[in-house]
LUMRO-232640 format. One record per residue (C-alpha): residue in one letter; x, y, z negated. Coordinates in steps of 0.5 Angstrom, whole numbers, padded with zeros to 4 digits, always signed. Last residue first. Example, Ala and Ser with C-alpha at 12.3 -4.5 7.8 and 13.67 -1.06 7.14 Angstrom:
REM residues 2
S+0027-0002-0014
A+0025-0009-0016
END
This chain:
REM residues 258
X+0095+0064+0045
X+0091+0068+0039
X+0097+0067+0034
X+0098+0074+0033
X+0097+0075+0026
X+0091+0078+0027
X+0088+0072+0031
X+0089+0067+0026
X+0086+0072+0021
X+0080+0072+0025
X+0080+0065+0026
X+0080+0063+0019
X+0075+0068+0017
X+0070+0065+0023
X+0071+0058+0020
X+0070+0061+0013
X+0063+0064+0015
X+0061+0058+0019
X+0062+0054+0013
X+0058+0058+0009
X+0052+0059+0014
X+0052+0051+0014
X+0055+0047+0019
X+0050+0044+0024
X+0047+0037+0025
X+0045+0037+0018
X+0044+0029+0016
X+0037+0027+0016
X+0035+0023+0010
X+0034+0016+0011
X+0027+0013+0013
X+0023+0008+0009
X+0018+0013+0006
X+0017+0016+0013
X+0015+0009+0016
X+0010+0008+0010
X+0007+0015+0011
X+0006+0014+0019
X-0002+0013+0018
X-0003+0020+0014
X+0001+0023+0008
X+0006+0027+0012
X+0001+0029+0017
X-0005+0030+0014
X-0002+0033+0008
X+0002+0039+0012
X+0009+0040+0014
X+0007+0039+0022
X+0008+0046+0023
X+0015+0046+0022
X+0016+0041+0028
X+0017+0046+0033
X+0020+0052+0029
X+0025+0047+0027
X+0028+0050+0020
X+0023+0046+0015
X+0023+0039+0020
X+0028+0035+0018
X+0030+0037+0010
X+0022+0038+0009
X+0021+0031+0012
X+0026+0027+0008
X+0024+0031+0001
X+0016+0031+0002
X+0017+0023+0004
X+0021+0023-0003
X+0016+0027-0007
X+0010+0022-0004
X+0014+0016-0006
X+0015+0019-0013
X+0008+0020-0014
X+0007+0012-0013
X+0004+0008-0007
X+0000+0002-0008
X-0005+0002-0002
X-0010+0006-0007
X-0005+0011-0008
X-0004+0012+0000
X-0012+0013+0001
X-0012+0017-0005
X-0007+0022-0002
X-0010+0022+0005
X-0017+0023+0002
X-0015+0029-0003
X-0012+0033+0003
X-0018+0032+0007
X-0023+0034+0001
X-0019+0041-0001
X-0018+0041-0008
X-0010+0040-0008
X-0010+0047-0004
X-0004+0048+0001
X+0000+0054+0000
X+0006+0054+0004
X+0014+0055+0002
X+0015+0047+0005
X+0019+0045-0002
X+0015+0049-0007
X+0008+0048-0003
X+0010+0040-0002
X+0011+0040-0010
X+0005+0043-0011
X+0001+0039-0007
X+0004+0032-0010
X+0003+0035-0017
X-0005+0037-0016
X-0006+0030-0013
X-0003+0026-0019
X-0007+0030-0023
X-0013+0029-0019
X-0012+0022-0019
X-0012+0021-0026
X-0019+0025-0026
X-0021+0020-0021
X-0019+0014-0025
X-0023+0016-0031
X-0029+0017-0027
X-0029+0010-0023
X-0028+0007-0030
X-0034+0011-0033
X-0038+0009-0027
X-0036+0002-0028
X-0038+0002-0035
X-0045+0003-0033
X-0045-0004-0032
X-0042-0010-0027
X-0038-0013-0032
X-0032-0016-0028
X-0032-0023-0025
X-0027-0027-0028
X-0031-0034-0028
X-0037-0033-0024
X-0043-0030-0027
X-0049-0035-0028
X-0053-0037-0022
X-0058-0034-0018
X-0054-0031-0012
X-0058-0028-0007
X-0060-0030+0000
X-0067-0032-0002
X-0065-0036-0007
X-0058-0038-0008
X-0054-0043-0013
X-0058-0049-0010
X-0054-0049-0004
X-0056-0047+0003
X-0053-0040+0002
X-0046-0043+0003
X-0041-0042-0003
X-0035-0039+0000
X-0034-0031-0001
X-0039-0031-0007
X-0036-0037-0010
X-0029-0034-0010
X-0031-0029-0015
X-0024-0026-0017
X-0019-0030-0012
X-0014-0033-0017
X-0007-0032-0015
X-0001-0036-0018
X+0006-0034-0017
X+0012-0038-0018
X+0018-0040-0021
X+0021-0034-0024
X+0014-0032-0027
X+0007-0030-0024
X+0000-0029-0026
X-0004-0025-0021
X-0012-0024-0022
X-0015-0022-0015
X-0021-0018-0013
X-0021-0013-0019
X-0019-0007-0015
X-0013-0006-0019
X-0011-0013-0018
X-0012-0012-0010
X-0008-0006-0010
X-0002-0010-0014
X-0002-0015-0009
X-0002-0010-0003
X+0004-0006-0007
X+0008-0013-0008
X+0007-0015+0000
X+0010-0008+0002
X+0016-0008-0003
X+0017-0015-0001
X+0017-0013+0007
X+0012-0016+0011
X+0011-0021+0017
X+0005-0024+0014
X+0008-0031+0013
X+0014-0028+0011
X+0012-0023+0006
X+0007-0029+0003
X+0013-0033+0002
X+0017-0028-0001
X+0011-0026-0006
X+0011-0033-0008
X+0005-0039-0008
X+0000-0042-0012
X-0007-0041-0010
X-0013-0041-0013
X-0021-0041-0011
X-0022-0048-0014
X-0017-0050-0019
X-0010-0052-0018
X-0009-0057-0023
X-0002-0059-0025
X+0003-0066-0024
X+0010-0065-0026
X+0016-0065-0022
X+0017-0058-0021
X+0010-0058-0019
X+0006-0064-0016
X-0001-0062-0014
X-0008-0064-0017
X-0014-0060-0014
X-0020-0057-0016
X-0024-0055-0010
X-0024-0050-0004
X-0017-0048-0006
X-0015-0041-0004
X-0011-0040+0003
X-0017-0038+0007
X-0019-0033+0002
X-0012-0031+0002
X-0012-0030+0010
X-0018-0026+0009
X-0014-0021+0005
X-0008-0021+0010
X-0013-0020+0016
X-0016-0014+0012
X-0009-0011+0010
X-0006-0011+0017
X-0002-0017+0019
X+0005-0016+0023
X+0006-0020+0029
X+0008-0027+0031
X+0001-0029+0034
X-0001-0035+0031
X-0008-0033+0029
X-0009-0031+0036
X-0007-0038+0039
X-0012-0041+0034
X-0010-0046+0029
X-0011-0041+0023
X-0019-0041+0025
X-0019-0048+0023
X-0020-0046+0016
X-0027-0045+0018
X-0031-0038+0017
X-0038-0039+0017
X-0042-0032+0017
X-0046-0030+0012
X-0051-0024+0010
X-0051-0017+0007
X-0047-0011+0008
X-0047-0006+0003
END
């Protein structure tokens, strides 16, 4: 694990790089949340009432974050869900606002020259909302991995059925790509939709059929594939062509071939 400190002032948000009008990636969105969070308790007016927003918290909305990061609502929601699952934030929402709490905010923002540190190590009590760090973590990870295996197996079996191929769900690179997308918040049905879309588009194309494999379908282009509409067949089906030829033949037999 990386150790040590850098000081990152909120003034970084005023630089030309931060103001570039382009999409955030997950890393910069996470850093942005750390910068947005209060560095101390603060009283604000909300819905005409004074409320306290605590240190490490931020009142916002999914819509505002989506606009700020140049994302869609769906991607922003998935990202926040992933941070919750990783125990990096606590999200409390209602119809009016979303309250985000950074878990272990002090670990990110308390300077090492404070009394809370000794020889570069945190020495105070466990910060608020910090998950228990004991052997249960390993048990949780094992349970999550077991759950992932079942999902991965379902996805690969579905791909094999649609593509007429024989990929192994136990292959490490297949598990790696699927787990990466699951960690981003995608669901099993999202994988099946991508498989449906790309099989319909590539299955009968000798040049593209070779790309119906997990590392292509579930790699970095996965989200763009998911947003893609199903491809309409450009050619008539065999049944439609047969009907056309039957009609043409009858027309000719009746002497209408001029």
